[in-house]
PAZAPA-4460 file (N, C-alpha, C; in steps of 0.05 Angstrom, whole numbers, plus 32768, in hexadecimal, padded with zeros to 4 digits):
% residues 359
    n_x    n_y    n_z   ca_x   ca_y   ca_z    c_x    c_y    c_z   seq   type   mol
   85FB   65D3   7405   85E6   65DF   73F3   85C8   65C9   73F8     1      X     A
   85B5   65E1   73FF   859B   65CD   7409   858F   65BD   73F7     2      X     A
   858D   659F   73F6   8581   658F   73EA   8562   658F   73EB     3      X     A
   8558   658E   73CE   853B   6592   73D0   8527   657B   73D8     4      X     A
   8519   6575   73ED   8507   655B   73EC   84EB   6563   73EC     5      X     A
   84DD   654C   73E5   84C1   654B   73E4   84B3   654A   73FE     6      X     A
   84B4   6564   7409   84A6   6568   7428   848B   655D   7424     7      X     A
   8477   6560   743C   8458   655C   7430   844A   656E   741E     8      X     A
   8452   657F   7426   843E   659F   741D   8444   659A   73FF     9      X     A
   845D   6599   73F3   845F   6598   73DF   844F   657C   73D0    10      X     A
   845B   6561   73E0   8447   6545   73CC   842B   6554   73CB    11      X     A
   8424   655D   73E6   8404   6568   73DB   8407   657F   73CA    12      X     A
   8412   658B   73C6   8410   659D   73AC   8411   658C   7394    13      X     A
   8423   657C   738C   842D   656A   737E   8411   655E   7378    14      X     A
   8410   654A   738D   83EF   6534   7387   83D3   653E   738F    15      X     A
   83D6   6551   7394   83BB   6559   739F   83AA   6566   7393    16      X     A
   838F   6571   7396   8389   658A   7389   8374   657D   7375    17      X     A
   836D   658C   7367   8357   658E   734F   8367   6582   7338    18      X     A
   8360   6567   7329   8366   6555   7314   835C   6562   7300    19      X     A
   836F   6564   72E8   8366   6568   72C9   8375   655B   72B9    20      X     A
   8370   655A   72A8   8379   6543   7289   8388   6558   7278    21      X     A
   83A5   6548   7271   83AE   6550   725A   83AC   654F   723E    22      X     A
   83AE   655E   7225   839D   6555   7218   83AF   6536   720E    23      X     A
   839F   652A   71F6   83A9   6516   71EB   83B2   6519   71D5    24      X     A
   83D3   6516   71CF   83D9   6513   71AF   83D1   6509   719A    25      X     A
   83CC   64F8   719D   83BB   64E6   7187   83A2   64EE   718C    26      X     A
   8392   64F3   7191   8379   64FE   7195   8382   6519   717B    27      X     A
   8397   652E   717D   8391   6545   717A   83AA   653C   715E    28      X     A
   83BA   652A   7155   83C4   6523   7142   83A7   651E   712F    29      X     A
   839B   6506   713D   8382   64FF   7121   8372   6519   711D    30      X     A
   8374   6529   712D   8360   653D   7126   8368   6551   7113    31      X     A
   837F   655A   711C   8391   6569   7105   839E   655E   70F0    32      X     A
   839F   6545   70ED   83A2   6533   70CF   83C0   6532   70D1    33      X     A
   83CD   6537   70E0   83E8   653A   70E7   8401   6526   70E2    34      X     A
   840A   6524   70CC   8413   6506   70C0   8430   6511   70BE    35      X     A
   843B   6521   70B0   844D   652E   709F   8464   653C   70B7    36      X     A
   8480   652D   70BC   8486   6532   70D2   84A3   6547   70CE    37      X     A
   84A9   6556   70D7   84C2   6569   70D2   84D7   656C   70ED    38      X     A
   84F4   6567   70ED   8503   6563   7103   8509   6587   710B    39      X     A
   8501   6592   7126   8512   65AA   712F   8520   65AF   7139    40      X     A
   852B   6593   7148   8549   6596   7158   8543   6598   716D    41      X     A
   8550   65A6   7178   854D   65A2   7196   8551   65C7   71A2    42      X     A
   853F   65CD   71B0   8538   65E8   71B4   852C   65F3   71D2    43      X     A
   8529   6609   71DC   8516   6608   71F4   8500   660F   71EB    44      X     A
   84EF   6603   71F9   84CC   6606   71F4   84BA   6609   720F    45      X     A
   84A8   6626   7206   849C   6633   721D   8495   6616   7233    46      X     A
   8493   6610   7249   847D   65FD   725A   846A   65FF   7254    47      X     A
   8454   6612   7252   8441   661E   724E   842C   660D   7237    48      X     A
   8446   6607   7221   843D   6606   7211   8439   65E2   720D    49      X     A
   843D   65DC   721E   8446   65BA   721B   8426   65B2   722A    50      X     A
   8412   65AE   721B   83FC   65A4   7225   83F1   6586   7227    51      X     A
   8400   6577   7216   83FC   6559   7216   840B   6545   721D    52      X     A
   840B   6530   721A   8422   6518   7215   8412   6504   7204    53      X     A
   842D   64F4   7205   8429   64DF   71E8   8421   64C7   71F5    54      X     A
   840B   64B9   71FC   8403   64A5   71FE   8402   64A1   721E    55      X     A
   8403   64B0   722F   8404   64B2   724C   83F3   64CC   725B    56      X     A
   83DA   64D4   724E   83CB   64E7   7254   83B9   64DF   7268    57      X     A
   83BC   64C6   726F   83AD   64BF   7285   83B8   64BA   72A0    58      X     A
   83D8   64BC   729D   83E6   64B9   72B5   83EB   64CD   72BD    59      X     A
   83EC   64EF   72B7   83EE   6501   72C7   83D8   6514   72BD    60      X     A
   83D9   6523   72D6   83BC   653E   72C9   83CC   6553   72BB    61      X     A
   83BD   656E   72B6   83C6   6577   72A1   83E4   658B   72B2    62      X     A
   83E5   6587   72CB   8401   658F   72CE   841A   6580   72CA    63      X     A
   8410   656C   72C2   8423   654D   72C6   842A   654D   72DD    64      X     A
   8414   6546   72F6   841F   6541   7302   8413   651E   7305    65      X     A
   8421   650B   7314   8419   64F4   730E   83FF   64EA   731C    66      X     A
   83ED   64D8   7315   83DB   64DA   7319   83D9   64C4   7337    67      X     A
   83EC   64AF   7335   83E9   649D   734F   83FE   64AE   7362    68      X     A
   83F7   64B7   737A   83FF   64BF   7387   840E   64B0   73A3    69      X     A
   8429   64BC   73A6   843A   64AF   73B5   8454   64BF   73B2    70      X     A
   8463   64BA   73BD   848A   64B1   73B9   8496   64B8   73A2    71      X     A
   849B   64D0   739B   84A2   64CE   737C   84C4   64CF   7382    72      X     A
   84DA   64B9   738A   84F7   64B9   7383   8501   64CD   736E    73      X     A
   84F9   64C2   7359   8501   64CA   733E   84FE   64E7   733D    74      X     A
   84E2   64F4   733E   84E0   6511   7339   84F4   651C   7355    75      X     A
   84F1   651A   7368   850D   651C   7378   8526   6524   7370    76      X     A
   8530   650A   7368   8549   6509   7365   8555   6525   734D    77      X     A
   853D   651E   7332   853B   6534   7320   853D   6556   732A    78      X     A
   8532   6550   7337   852F   6571   733E   8544   657B   7352    79      X     A
   8554   6567   7363   8567   656F   7375   8581   6572   735C    80      X     A
   8585   6562   7345   8596   6563   732C   8593   6579   7326    81      X     A
   8579   6583   7322   8572   65A1   7317   857F   65B8   7323    82      X     A
   8573   65B2   733A   857D   65D5   7351   8599   65D2   7349    83      X     A
   859E   65B5   734A   85BF   65B4   7354   85D5   65C6   7338    84      X     A
   85C3   65C5   7323   85D1   65D6   7306   85D7   65BE   72FC    85      X     A
   85D1   65A2   72FF   85D9   658E   72EB   85C9   6589   72CE    86      X     A
   85DA   6584   72B2   85C6   6588   72A2   85B3   656F   729C    87      X     A
   85A1   6575   7295   858D   6563   7285   8587   6559   726B    88      X     A
   8582   6540   7261   857D   653C   7251   8567   654A   723F    89      X     A
   8569   6552   7225   854F   655F   7220   8539   654B   7223    90      X     A
   8519   6556   722C   8507   6544   7222   84FB   653E   7207    91      X     A
   84EC   6532   71FD   84EA   6525   71E3   84CD   6536   71E3    92      X     A
   84C4   6545   71CA   84A2   654C   71CA   849B   654C   71AC    93      X     A
   8484   6547   71AC   8480   654C   718C   8469   656A   7190    94      X     A
   846E   656F   7175   8459   658F   7174   8448   6588   7161    95      X     A
   8439   6595   7164   8415   659A   7153   8412   65B6   7156    96      X     A
   841A   65C9   713D   8417   65E4   713F   8421   65EF   7153    97      X     A
   8419   65FA   716B   8423   6607   7180   841F   65FC   7196    98      X     A
   8410   65E2   7191   8413   65D0   71A7   842B   65B4   71AD    99      X     A
   8434   65B6   71C4   8450   659C   71CC   8440   658D   71D8   100      X     A
   844D   656D   71D4   8443   655C   71DE   8456   654E   71F1   101      X     A
   8456   6542   7209   8472   652F   7212   8476   6511   7208   102      X     A
   848D   650A   71F0   8492   64ED   71E8   849F   64E1   720B   103      X     A
   84AD   64F4   7217   84C7   64E9   7223   84CD   64FB   7230   104      X     A
   84CF   64F9   724E   84D2   6513   7269   84BE   651C   7277   105      X     A
   84AD   6506   727E   849D   6513   728C   84A0   6524   72A6   106      X     A
   84B8   6513   72AC   84BB   6521   72CB   84CC   652F   72CE   107      X     A
   84DC   653C   72BA   84F2   654D   72B0   84DE   6560   72AF   108      X     A
   84CD   6567   72A9   84C1   6578   729E   84B1   6586   72BE   109      X     A
   849F   656D   72C8   8496   6572   72E3   84A6   6581   72F5   110      X     A
   84C0   6574   72F7   84DA   6586   7302   84DE   65A5   72FB   111      X     A
   84D7   65AB   72E9   84E6   65CA   72D7   84C2   65D3   72DE   112      X     A
   84B0   65C3   72DF   8495   65D9   72E6   849A   65E0   7304   113      X     A
   849D   65CB   7315   849B   65CC   732F   84B5   65E1   733B   114      X     A
   84CA   65E4   732B   84E1   65F1   7332   84D6   6611   7329   115      X     A
   84CB   660F   731B   84BE   6631   7315   84C5   6636   72EE   116      X     A
   84D0   6626   72E2   84E4   6629   72CC   84CA   6634   72B8   117      X     A
   84D3   6641   72A7   84BF   6647   7291   84C6   663B   7275   118      X     A
   84D8   662F   7269   84E6   661C   7256   84EE   6603   7260   119      X     A
   84F2   65F6   724E   84FD   65D7   7254   8507   65DB   7234   120      X     A
   8522   65C0   7235   8531   65B9   7228   8526   65A8   7212   121      X     A
   8524   65AC   71F3   8512   6592   71EE   851E   6589   71D3   122      X     A
   8515   656E   71C8   851F   6572   71B2   8502   6564   71A0   123      X     A
   84FA   6574   718C   84E4   6578   717F   84DB   6568   716D   124      X     A
   84C7   655C   7164   84BB   6552   7148   84A3   655F   7143   125      X     A
   84A7   6571   712D   848B   6576   7127   847A   6566   7117   126      X     A
   8463   656A   711C   8450   655F   7107   8438   6572   70F2   127      X     A
   843A   6572   70E0   8432   6585   70DB   840C   657E   70C4   128      X     A
   8404   6595   70D6   83DE   658E   70D6   83D4   6594   70B6   129      X     A
   83C2   6578   70A8   83C0   6578   7090   83A1   657D   708F   130      X     A
   8399   6587   70A3   8378   6585   70AA   8375   6597   7096   131      X     A
   8355   659B   7082   8357   65AD   7070   8349   65C7   707D   132      X     A
   8357   65D2   7096   834A   65EA   70A1   8352   6602   7093   133      X     A
   834B   6621   709C   8355   6638   709F   836A   663B   70A7   134      X     A
   836A   6631   70C0   8378   6633   70D9   8394   6623   70CE   135      X     A
   8396   660D   70C5   83AA   65FD   70BD   83BF   65FC   70A4   136      X     A
   83B3   660A   7094   83B3   6621   707C   83C1   6632   707B   137      X     A
   83B7   6648   708C   83CA   665D   709E   83E4   6652   70AC   138      X     A
   83DF   6636   70BE   83F9   6630   70C5   8411   6623   70B2   139      X     A
   8404   6618   709E   841D   660D   7094   8429   6626   707A   140      X     A
   841A   663C   707C   841E   664D   7068   8433   665E   707B   141      X     A
   8437   6662   708C   8447   6672   709E   8461   665B   70AE   142      X     A
   8457   6649   70AE   846D   6630   70B8   8487   663B   7098   143      X     A
   8474   6628   7089   8484   6628   7067   8499   663A   7064   144      X     A
   848F   6656   706D   8498   6672   7063   84B6   6678   707B   145      X     A
   84AB   6668   7090   84B9   6672   70AD   84D8   6662   70A1   146      X     A
   84D7   6646   7097   84EA   6638   7090   84EF   663A   707F   147      X     A
   84E5   663D   7063   84FE   6648   704F   8504   665D   7053   148      X     A
   84FE   6674   7064   8511   6692   7061   8522   6682   7082   149      X     A
   851F   666F   708A   853A   6669   70A2   8535   6678   70BE   150      X     A
   8518   6687   70BF   851D   668F   70D3   850E   6681   70EB   151      X     A
   8517   668E   7106   851A   6684   711F   84F4   6688   712A   152      X     A
   84F4   6696   7121   84C4   66A9   712B   84B7   66A6   710E   153      X     A
   84A9   66A9   711B   848F   669B   710B   847E   66BA   7105   154      X     A
   8474   66BA   70E8   846F   66D5   70EB   8449   66CE   70E3   155      X     A
   8434   66DE   70F8   8417   66D5   70F5   840E   66EE   70E2   156      X     A
   83FE   66E0   70CA   83E9   66E9   70BA   83D3   66DF   70B5   157      X     A
   83C1   66E8   70B7   83A5   66E1   70BC   8394   66DB   709F   158      X     A
   839F   66D5   7088   8394   66D3   706E   83AD   66BF   705C   159      X     A
   839F   66B3   704F   83A8   66A6   7039   83BD   66B1   7025   160      X     A
   83CF   66A2   7021   83DC   66AD   7002   83E9   66C5   7009   161      X     A
   83ED   66D8   701D   83FF   66EA   7027   841D   66EA   702B   162      X     A
   8429   66D3   702B   8447   66CE   7030   8453   66CC   701D   163      X     A
   844B   66D5   700B   8453   66D2   6FEA   845B   66F4   6FE7   164      X     A
   844B   6707   6FF4   8456   6722   6FF0   846B   672C   7004   165      X     A
   8473   6714   701F   848B   6718   7026   84A2   670A   7020   166      X     A
   849A   66F7   7011   84B1   66EA   6FFC   84BB   66F8   6FE5   167      X     A
   84B2   6709   6FE1   84B2   671F   6FCF   84C5   6737   6FD6   168      X     A
   84BE   6740   6FEE   84CF   6751   6FF9   84F0   6748   7000   169      X     A
   84EA   672E   7005   8509   671E   7013   8516   6724   6FF0   170      X     A
   8509   6716   6FD8   8511   671A   6FC4   8520   6734   6FBB   171      X     A
   8516   673F   6FBB   851D   675D   6FB1   852F   6765   6FCA   172      X     A
   8531   6763   6FE5   8542   6762   6FF6   855C   6757   6FEC   173      X     A
   8556   6740   6FE7   8574   672A   6FD7   857D   6740   6FC1   174      X     A
   8574   673C   6FB0   857B   674F   6F9E   858A   6767   6FA4   175      X     A
   857D   6778   6FB2   858F   6796   6FC5   85A8   678D   6FC7   176      X     A
   85A8   677B   6FDF   85BE   6773   6FE7   85DB   6764   6FDC   177      X     A
   85D4   6755   6FC5   85E3   674D   6FB5   85EF   6761   6FA9   178      X     A
   85DD   6777   6F98   85ED   678A   6F92   85F8   679C   6FA1   179      X     A
   85F4   67A7   6FBD   8601   67AB   6FCF   8617   67A7   6FD8   180      X     A
   861F   678E   6FD4   8633   6782   6FE3   8648   676E   6FCB   181      X     A
   8642   6767   6FB9   8646   6760   6F9B   864D   6744   6F9D   182      X     A
   8641   673C   6FA6   863D   6714   6FA6   8625   670D   6FAB   183      X     A
   8625   66F6   6FAA   8609   66E8   6FAE   8604   66E5   6FCB   184      X     A
   85E3   66E8   6FCC   85DF   66E5   6FE8   85C5   66D2   6FE7   185      X     A
   85BB   66C2   6FFA   85B1   66AA   6FFD   8597   66B7   7000   186      X     A
   8581   66AA   6FF6   8569   66B0   700A   8564   66B5   701E   187      X     A
   856A   669D   7033   856C   6699   7043   8582   66B2   7059   188      X     A
   8595   66C7   7055   85AB   66D2   7056   8595   66EA   7054   189      X     A
   858B   66E9   7040   8574   670A   7040   855D   6703   704A   190      X     A
   8554   66F1   7050   853F   66F3   705F   8543   66FD   707E   191      X     A
   8556   66EF   7087   8562   66F9   70A1   856C   6713   70A5   192      X     A
   856E   671F   7090   8577   6740   7091   8563   6745   708E   193      X     A
   854E   6742   707E   852D   674D   707B   8526   674D   708D   194      X     A
   8527   6737   70A5   8517   6738   70B5   8524   6752   70D1   195      X     A
   853D   6750   70CD   854B   675C   70E4   8549   6778   70E0   196      X     A
   854E   6784   70C0   8554   679F   70BB   8539   67AC   70B0   197      X     A
   8524   67A4   70A7   850D   67A5   709C   84F3   679D   70AB   198      X     A
   84F2   6781   70B3   84D1   6779   70C0   84CD   678A   70E0   199      X     A
   84E9   6781   70E6   84E5   678B   710F   84DE   67A9   7108   200      X     A
   84ED   67BC   70FF   84EF   67CD   7104   84D7   67DB   70FD   201      X     A
   84C5   67D3   70E9   84A9   67DE   70E1   8496   67CA   70FA   202      X     A
   849A   67B1   70F5   848F   67AB   710F   8494   67B8   7128   203      X     A
   84A3   67C1   7132   84AC   67CC   714C   8499   67E7   7148   204      X     A
   849E   67F1   7132   8484   6810   7137   846B   6809   7133   205      X     A
   845D   67F9   712B   8449   67EF   7126   8440   67EF   713D   206      X     A
   8449   67DE   7157   8450   67CA   716B   8446   67E2   7185   207      X     A
   845C   67FD   7179   8462   6818   7190   8441   6829   7184   208      X     A
   843D   6825   7170   8424   6837   7168   8403   6832   7177   209      X     A
   8407   681A   7178   83ED   6806   7188   83D9   6803   7172   210      X     A
   83E1   6809   7159   83D2   6803   7144   83BF   67E7   713F   211      X     A
   83C6   67D6   714B   83B8   67BC   7147   839A   67B6   7156   212      X     A
   839F   67D1   716D   8387   67D2   717D   8372   67D5   716D   213      X     A
   8372   67EC   715F   8359   67F3   7143   8352   67DD   7130   214      X     A
   8362   67C1   7131   8363   67B1   711F   8355   6794   712D   215      X     A
   8342   6789   7130   8331   6777   713A   833A   675C   712F   216      X     A
   8343   674A   7136   8349   6732   7129   835F   673B   711A   217      X     A
   8370   674A   7116   8385   674B   7103   83A0   674C   711A   218      X     A
   83BD   6747   7110   83D7   6743   711F   83E4   675A   7110   219      X     A
   83FA   6766   711F   840D   677E   711F   8417   676C   7109   220      X     A
   841F   6748   70FB   8426   6744   70DF   841B   6751   70CB   221      X     A
   83FF   674E   70D1   83EF   675A   70B8   83EE   6774   70B2   222      X     A
   83E9   6780   70C3   83F5   67A2   70BF   8411   67A2   70BC   223      X     A
   8423   6797   70BF   8437   6793   70B0   843A   6793   708F   224      X     A
   842B   677E   7090   842B   6779   706B   8414   678F   7060   225      X     A
   8406   6797   706C   83F2   67A7   705E   83FF   67C4   705D   226      X     A
   8409   67CE   7071   8417   67EF   706E   8434   67E7   705E   227      X     A
   8444   67D0   705C   845B   67C9   704F   8456   67C3   702A   228      X     A
   843B   67B3   7024   842D   67B6   700C   8430   67D0   6FFF   229      X     A
   8424   67E6   7010   8415   67FC   7009   8426   680B   7000   230      X     A
   8440   6810   7012   8458   6820   7013   846A   6811   6FF6   231      X     A
   8472   67F8   6FF7   8488   67ED   6FE8   847A   67E1   6FD5   232      X     A
   8466   67D2   6FD7   845F   67C2   6FC1   8450   67D1   6FA2   233      X     A
   8439   67D9   6FB7   842C   67E6   6FA9   8434   680A   6F98   234      X     A
   843A   6813   6FAD   843C   682F   6FAE   8433   683C   6F99   235      X     A
   841B   683D   6F99   8403   684D   6F94   8401   6866   6F95   236      X     A
   8400   687B   6F87   83FE   6898   6F87   83E4   689F   6F98   237      X     A
   83E7   68AA   6FAE   83D4   68BC   6FC5   83D3   68DC   6FD0   238      X     A
   83B9   68DE   6FCA   83BB   68FE   6FDA   83BD   68FF   6FF3   239      X     A
   83B1   68EC   7003   83AF   68E5   701E   83C0   68D8   7029   240      X     A
   83C6   68DC   7050   83DB   68C6   7059   83F5   68C7   704B   241      X     A
   83FC   68DF   703B   841C   68E5   7039   842D   68E5   7053   242      X     A
   842A   68EB   7067   8436   68EF   707C   8442   68D7   7080   243      X     A
   843A   68BD   707B   8447   68A8   7081   845D   68A3   707A   244      X     A
   8460   68B3   705A   8477   68B1   704D   848F   68B9   705D   245      X     A
   848E   68CA   706F   84A7   68D8   7087   84A5   68C6   7090   246      X     A
   849E   68B4   70A1   84A0   689F   70AD   84AC   6885   70A4   247      X     A
   849F   687D   708B   84A6   6861   7078   84A7   686C   705B   248      X     A
   84C0   686C   7052   84C8   6870   7036   84B5   685C   7020   249      X     A
   84B5   686D   700A   84A5   685D   7002   84BB   6848   6FF5   250      X     A
   84D4   6849   6FF1   84E7   682D   6FF2   84E9   681E   7007   251      X     A
   84F0   6802   7007   84F2   67F2   7019   8510   67F9   7024   252      X     A
   8524   67F9   7010   853B   67FE   7018   8540   681B   7029   253      X     A
   8539   6832   701E   8537   6841   7027   852A   6845   7047   254      X     A
   851A   6833   704B   850C   6834   7068   8524   6826   7078   255      X     A
   852A   6816   706D   8546   6802   707A   855A   680F   7088   256      X     A
   855E   681D   7076   857B   6834   7076   856F   6848   708C   257      X     A
   855B   684C   708E   8551   6869   70A6   854A   685E   70C0   258      X     A
   8544   683D   70BD   8543   6836   70D2   855E   6825   70E3   259      X     A
   856E   6827   70D6   8587   6821   70E0   8593   683C   70F1   260      X     A
   858B   684D   70EC   858B   6865   70F4   8587   6866   7117   261      X     A
   8579   685D   7121   8564   6853   713D   8572   683C   7143   262      X     A
   8571   683D   7160   856F   681E   7174   8555   681D   716B   263      X     A
   854B   6807   717C   852F   67F6   717A   851E   6807   718C   264      X     A
   8535   6811   71A5   8525   6822   71B9   8516   683F   71B7   265      X     A
   8527   6846   71A2   8527   685C   7198   850F   6869   7178   266      X     A
   850A   684E   7174   84EC   6854   7158   84DF   685E   715D   267      X     A
   84DA   6876   7141   84C1   688E   7142   84AD   6884   714B   268      X     A
   8499   688C   715C   847C   6878   7155   846D   687D   713C   269      X     A
   8461   686B   713A   8450   6873   711E   8439   6887   711C   270      X     A
   843B   689D   7125   8430   68B6   7129   842E   68C5   711C   271      X     A
   8417   68E0   7112   8418   68F1   7104   840B   6904   7111   272      X     A
   8413   691D   710C   8404   6936   7116   83F3   6946   7109   273      X     A
   83D8   694B   7111   83C4   6955   7104   83C2   696F   7111   274      X     A
   83C8   6981   70FC   83BD   69A0   7104   83A8   69A6   70FE   275      X     A
   8392   69B7   7109   836D   69B6   710B   8375   69D0   7114   276      X     A
   8361   69E6   7107   8355   6A08   711C   8344   69FB   711F   277      X     A
   8334   6A02   7139   8317   6A00   714A   8310   6A19   7153   278      X     A
   82FD   6A1E   713D   82F5   6A3E   7147   82D9   6A36   715B   279      X     A
   82D3   6A46   7169   82C5   6A45   717F   82B2   6A5C   718B   280      X     A
   8299   6A58   718D   8286   6A6C   7196   8287   6A6D   71BE   281      X     A
   8283   6A78   71C4   8279   6A7E   71E2   8271   6A8C   71E6   282      X     A
   8266   6A86   7203   825C   6A9F   720F   8269   6AAF   7220   283      X     A
   8268   6ACB   721B   827B   6AD7   7220   8283   6AE2   723F   284      X     A
   8277   6AD2   724A   827B   6ADC   7270   8290   6AC6   726F   285      X     A
   8295   6AB0   725F   82A4   6A9F   7268   82C1   6A97   7253   286      X     A
   82C2   6AAE   7246   82D2   6AAD   722B   82F2   6AAB   7241   287      X     A
   82F9   6AB6   725E   8312   6AB3   7266   830D   6A9B   726A   288      X     A
   8300   6A94   727B   8301   6A79   7285   8306   6A5B   726C   289      X     A
   82FC   6A62   7267   8300   6A50   724B   831D   6A57   7238   290      X     A
   8321   6A64   7234   8340   6A6E   722D   8353   6A64   723C   291      X     A
   8348   6A67   725A   8362   6A5E   726C   8369   6A35   7267   292      X     A
   834B   6A2B   7267   8349   6A10   7260   8347   6A06   724F   293      X     A
   834D   6A17   7233   835C   6A0B   721C   8376   6A07   7219   294      X     A
   837F   6A26   7221   839D   6A25   7222   83AE   6A1A   722D   295      X     A
   83A0   6A02   7246   83AC   69F3   7254   83B8   69D6   724F   296      X     A
   83A3   69D4   7231   83AB   69C2   7229   83BF   69B6   7216   297      X     A
   83CD   69A0   721C   83E7   699F   720E   83DB   699C   71EB   298      X     A
   83CF   6995   71E0   83C7   6997   71C5   83BE   69B8   71B5   299      X     A
   83BE   69C4   71CC   83B6   69E1   71BF   83D1   69F0   71C0   300      X     A
   83D0   69FE   71AA   83F2   6A06   71A3   83EA   6A24   71A2   301      X     A
   83D4   6A2E   719B   83CD   6A42   7195   83B1   6A53   7197   302      X     A
   83B0   6A68   71A8   8392   6A6F   71AF   838D   6A90   71A8   303      X     A
   8373   6A92   7197   8377   6AB2   7193   8355   6AB6   7195   304      X     A
   8353   6AC9   71A4   8336   6AD6   71A7   833D   6AEF   7199   305      X     A
   8325   6AE7   7182   831A   6AFC   7166   82FF   6B07   7170   306      X     A
   82FC   6B1F   715B   82E1   6B2D   715D   82CF   6B1E   7140   307      X     A
   82BD   6B1F   7143   82AA   6B1C   7131   8291   6B04   7133   308      X     A
   8292   6AF9   711C   8280   6AD0   7123   828F   6AC1   712D   309      X     A
   82A6   6AC0   7138   82B7   6AB0   7144   82C0   6AC0   715D   310      X     A
   82BF   6AB2   7173   82CD   6AB4   7186   82EB   6AB1   7190   311      X     A
   82EC   6A95   7186   8304   6A90   7191   830F   6A7E   717A   312      X     A
   832E   6A82   7170   8336   6A6A   7168   834B   6A63   7170   313      X     A
   8349   6A46   716A   8363   6A34   717B   836B   6A23   7164   314      X     A
   8385   6A28   716A   839E   6A0D   7158   83A3   69F5   716B   315      X     A
   83A1   69DF   7164   83A1   69C4   717B   83AC   69B8   7162   316      X     A
   83C1   69A9   7164   83D0   6994   7159   83D3   6978   716A   317      X     A
   83C5   6966   715B   83BE   694F   7168   83CE   693C   7165   318      X     A
   83DA   6921   716A   83E0   6909   7162   83CF   68F0   715F   319      X     A
   83D3   68E5   7144   83C8   68D4   7139   83CE   68BB   7130   320      X     A
   83CB   6897   7128   83D6   688A   7129   83D6   688D   7107   321      X     A
   83E2   687D   70F5   83E6   688B   70DA   83D1   6873   70CE   322      X     A
   83BD   686A   70D6   83AC   6856   70C8   8389   685E   70E2   323      X     A
   8391   687C   70F0   8377   687E   70F4   8373   6895   70E3   324      X     A
   8350   6899   70EA   834F   68BB   70D5   8350   68D3   70EB   325      X     A
   835B   68E9   70D2   8357   68FD   70E2   833D   6901   70EA   326      X     A
   831E   68FC   70DE   830E   690C   70E4   8306   68FC   7109   327      X     A
   830D   68E3   710B   830D   68D1   7128   8316   68E6   713A   328      X     A
   832D   68E6   7137   833E   68FB   7151   833D   6910   7157   329      X     A
   8331   6919   713F   8327   693B   7143   830F   693E   714F   330      X     A
   82F8   6928   714D   82DE   6928   714F   82E3   6924   716F   331      X     A
   82F1   690B   717D   82FF   6902   7191   82FF   691E   71A9   332      X     A
   831B   6929   71A1   8326   693F   71A7   830E   6959   71AA   333      X     A
   8300   695C   7199   82EE   6974   719A   82D1   6970   71B2   334      X     A
   82C8   6955   71AA   82B3   6950   71C2   82C4   6948   71D9   335      X     A
   82D6   6944   71E1   82DF   693D   71FC   82EC   6951   720D   336      X     A
   82FE   6965   71FF   830D   6973   7200   8305   6999   7204   337      X     A
   82F3   699C   71F1   82E5   69B6   71EC   82CD   69B9   71EF   338      X     A
   82C0   69A3   71E4   8299   69AC   71ED   8294   69AF   7207   339      X     A
   829F   6999   721C   828F   6991   7235   8296   69B3   7240   340      X     A
   82A7   69C4   7235   82AC   69D9   724A   8298   69ED   7252   341      X     A
   8293   69F2   7268   8277   6A04   7266   8282   6A23   7257   342      X     A
   8266   6A28   724C   826D   6A40   723D   8275   6A3B   721F   343      X     A
   8283   6A22   720A   8283   6A27   71F8   8266   6A23   71E8   344      X     A
   825C   6A2B   71DE   8242   6A2F   71CD   8240   6A1C   71B3   345      X     A
   825A   6A1B   71A1   825E   6A10   718F   8276   6A0A   7182   346      X     A
   8281   69FF   7175   829E   69FC   7168   829C   69EF   7145   347      X     A
   82AC   69FD   7139   82B4   69F3   7119   82D0   69EB   7119   348      X     A
   82D3   69D8   7110   82EE   69D1   7109   82FC   69D9   70E7   349      X     A
   8316   69DB   70EF   831D   69E2   70D5   833A   69D7   70CD   350      X     A
   833D   69BF   70BD   8357   69B1   70AE   8369   69BD   70A0   351      X     A
   8380   69CE   70A0   8388   69DC   708B   838E   69CA   7073   352      X     A
   8397   69D0   7056   83A6   69C2   704C   83B8   69C2   7042   353      X     A
   83BF   69D2   702D   83DC   69D5   702D   83E1   69F7   703A   354      X     A
   83FA   69F9   7050   8402   6A04   705F   841D   6A11   7059   355      X     A
   8420   6A27   7060   843A   6A34   705B   843E   6A4B   7077   356      X     A
   8451   6A3D   7083   845F   6A4B   70A8   8478   6A58   70A3   357      X     A
   8475   6A72   70A4   8494   6A84   70AD   8491   6A7A   70CB   358      X     A
   84AD   6A71   70CA   84BD   6A6A   70E8   84BF   6A81   70FB   359      X     A
***
């Protein structure tokens, strides 16, 4: 096996170029008033999230390259060992919120970076922020919820005091599982099942729909909470938007059973069909050409030339996100796909209410 050596080009890459600073752990700790600590064990950490060092931020630049230039035989030995597949001890990190700081293992981290690794095993001690800011309050809430539920991933909500709704969902699911299985189920067991069979399927539907693009400053998890609470928590009667019930039943466990029928790759999209009739007046000499243009559109399902005050009747079926408005989607289609056609004089749209259709 070819052994790695620090040639002149690599040395230039390691020690040359523009200098920059790492973040100081102690400065961040003081700013965040991070004192209470929690052992997080040993696990892989994304290298890009390691942003500083404990007490040695003046010894390295922002890429963890030593500021003192020269040969570094220790680094070379570590790189060679890692290339040979030898197991390295985990580095030691302090964590403050989403940032990590190196306590021990600077050379192992630099070797991992030079080898293009994206993660490194680390033993983590998290220091919880206590400074009275909205960001810190939200962080403490999400960490408390995650730890109590025994989840490995965090759920990102942007408003305070909202995790209580997720806790309630888990408690309801816990009671359901106990009835179903005839035995006691722990909160963490119920939370794990809720996460896999209820939370993730609905979050996947929301992600596939692209709904979050319409809500600046909100997260997919915010939309999960909003939709799930309206469907399963409040269960208010409504006259509009009832099409969502076909995709997301009003009962949480019914939704769970429905999603169990799908693989994640085949989850239905959060889309709803809108049927609209467009009445069009046209210039007579352009009527045939306009009909050809309209009939070529995928959204146009029927097209009729009629005699009277209206020249054409078009049946159009559009798709919209469940939280978008019918009026917005219809207006956009009419103004972008019908009105610009030369010879179209005017349009009028009709949305059917109660419909009865014979096959």
